[in-house]
TORKOL-4160 file (C-alpha; in steps of 0.2 Angstrom, whole numbers, padded with zeros to 4 digits, m for minus):
96
<pt num="1" X="0000" Y="0000" Z="0000"/>
<pt num="2" X="0007" Y="0017" Z="m0005"/>
<pt num="3" X="0008" Y="0031" Z="0007"/>
<pt num="4" X="m0004" Y="0045" Z="0004"/>
<pt num="5" X="0003" Y="0063" Z="0001"/>
<pt num="6" X="m0007" Y="0078" Z="0005"/>
<pt num="7" X="m0004" Y="0096" Z="m0002"/>
<pt num="8" X="0000" Y="0110" Z="0009"/>
<pt num="9" X="m0017" Y="0118" Z="0004"/>
<pt num="10" X="m0026" Y="0103" Z="0009"/>
<pt num="11" X="m0018" Y="0102" Z="0026"/>
<pt num="12" X="m0021" Y="0121" Z="0029"/>
<pt num="13" X="m0040" Y="0119" Z="0024"/>
<pt num="14" X="m0041" Y="0104" Z="0036"/>
<pt num="15" X="m0034" Y="0114" Z="0050"/>
<pt num="16" X="m0046" Y="0128" Z="0046"/>
<pt num="17" X="m0060" Y="0116" Z="0047"/>
<pt num="18" X="m0056" Y="0111" Z="0065"/>
<pt num="19" X="m0050" Y="0128" Z="0071"/>
<pt num="20" X="m0061" Y="0141" Z="0063"/>
<pt num="21" X="m0077" Y="0131" Z="0060"/>
<pt num="22" X="m0077" Y="0122" Z="0076"/>
<pt num="23" X="m0079" Y="0104" Z="0069"/>
<pt num="24" X="m0071" Y="0091" Z="0080"/>
<pt num="25" X="m0055" Y="0083" Z="0075"/>
<pt num="26" X="m0064" Y="0066" Z="0074"/>
<pt num="27" X="m0078" Y="0072" Z="0063"/>
<pt num="28" X="m0066" Y="0081" Z="0051"/>
<pt num="29" X="m0055" Y="0066" Z="0050"/>
<pt num="30" X="m0069" Y="0055" Z="0045"/>
<pt num="31" X="m0075" Y="0068" Z="0032"/>
<pt num="32" X="m0058" Y="0070" Z="0025"/>
<pt num="33" X="m0053" Y="0052" Z="0025"/>
<pt num="34" X="m0038" Y="0054" Z="0036"/>
<pt num="35" X="m0033" Y="0047" Z="0052"/>
<pt num="36" X="m0038" Y="0057" Z="0068"/>
<pt num="37" X="m0020" Y="0057" Z="0074"/>
<pt num="38" X="m0014" Y="0064" Z="0058"/>
<pt num="39" X="m0026" Y="0078" Z="0058"/>
<pt num="40" X="m0021" Y="0082" Z="0077"/>
<pt num="41" X="m0003" Y="0083" Z="0072"/>
<pt num="42" X="m0007" Y="0095" Z="0058"/>
<pt num="43" X="m0017" Y="0106" Z="0070"/>
<pt num="44" X="m0002" Y="0106" Z="0082"/>
<pt num="45" X="0011" Y="0110" Z="0068"/>
<pt num="46" X="0000" Y="0124" Z="0062"/>
<pt num="47" X="m0002" Y="0131" Z="0080"/>
<pt num="48" X="0016" Y="0131" Z="0083"/>
<pt num="49" X="0021" Y="0141" Z="0067"/>
<pt num="50" X="0007" Y="0144" Z="0055"/>
<pt num="51" X="0018" Y="0153" Z="0042"/>
<pt num="52" X="0031" Y="0139" Z="0041"/>
<pt num="53" X="0020" Y="0124" Z="0043"/>
<pt num="54" X="0020" Y="0111" Z="0030"/>
<pt num="55" X="0035" Y="0116" Z="0020"/>
<pt num="56" X="0033" Y="0102" Z="0007"/>
<pt num="57" X="0042" Y="0088" Z="0001"/>
<pt num="58" X="0061" Y="0091" Z="0000"/>
<pt num="59" X="0059" Y="0109" Z="0007"/>
<pt num="60" X="0066" Y="0114" Z="0023"/>
<pt num="61" X="0060" Y="0127" Z="0036"/>
<pt num="62" X="0071" Y="0143" Z="0036"/>
<pt num="63" X="0080" Y="0138" Z="0053"/>
<pt num="64" X="0084" Y="0121" Z="0045"/>
<pt num="65" X="0091" Y="0129" Z="0030"/>
<pt num="66" X="0102" Y="0140" Z="0041"/>
<pt num="67" X="0109" Y="0125" Z="0050"/>
<pt num="68" X="0113" Y="0116" Z="0034"/>
<pt num="69" X="0122" Y="0132" Z="0027"/>
<pt num="70" X="0132" Y="0133" Z="0043"/>
<pt num="71" X="0137" Y="0115" Z="0043"/>
<pt num="72" X="0143" Y="0117" Z="0025"/>
<pt num="73" X="0153" Y="0132" Z="0031"/>
<pt num="74" X="0161" Y="0123" Z="0046"/>
<pt num="75" X="0166" Y="0109" Z="0034"/>
<pt num="76" X="0174" Y="0121" Z="0022"/>
<pt num="77" X="0183" Y="0130" Z="0036"/>
<pt num="78" X="0190" Y="0114" Z="0044"/>
<pt num="79" X="0197" Y="0109" Z="0027"/>
<pt num="80" X="0205" Y="0126" Z="0025"/>
<pt num="81" X="0212" Y="0124" Z="0042"/>
<pt num="82" X="0219" Y="0107" Z="0039"/>
<pt num="83" X="0227" Y="0113" Z="0023"/>
<pt num="84" X="0236" Y="0128" Z="0032"/>
<pt num="85" X="0242" Y="0116" Z="0046"/>
<pt num="86" X="0250" Y="0104" Z="0033"/>
<pt num="87" X="0258" Y="0119" Z="0024"/>
<pt num="88" X="0265" Y="0126" Z="0040"/>
<pt num="89" X="0272" Y="0109" Z="0045"/>
<pt num="90" X="0280" Y="0108" Z="0027"/>
<pt num="91" X="0288" Y="0125" Z="0028"/>
<pt num="92" X="0294" Y="0122" Z="0046"/>
<pt num="93" X="0303" Y="0106" Z="0040"/>
<pt num="94" X="0311" Y="0116" Z="0025"/>
<pt num="95" X="0318" Y="0129" Z="0037"/>
<pt num="96" X="0327" Y="0117" Z="0048"/>
């Protein structure tokens, strides 16, 4: 059985159904054909950060993008540092 995928718009509309219209999570889940725990998780995610909720497949939230950028920068700086260490050791050997 293949896992179902829902669009961001569908999730936002489902959350609006629960939050704005006062429909219970159980009733909305039955009407939409999703499991109640899934809909509860969507409501919680949207309540935590409605602007950045449900970024989509393969897309990261801005704070995750920043962390990834910083990790790449740290890796680059470590490589540069190692090259400089090796160069310093090489030239120290030459001068002796």
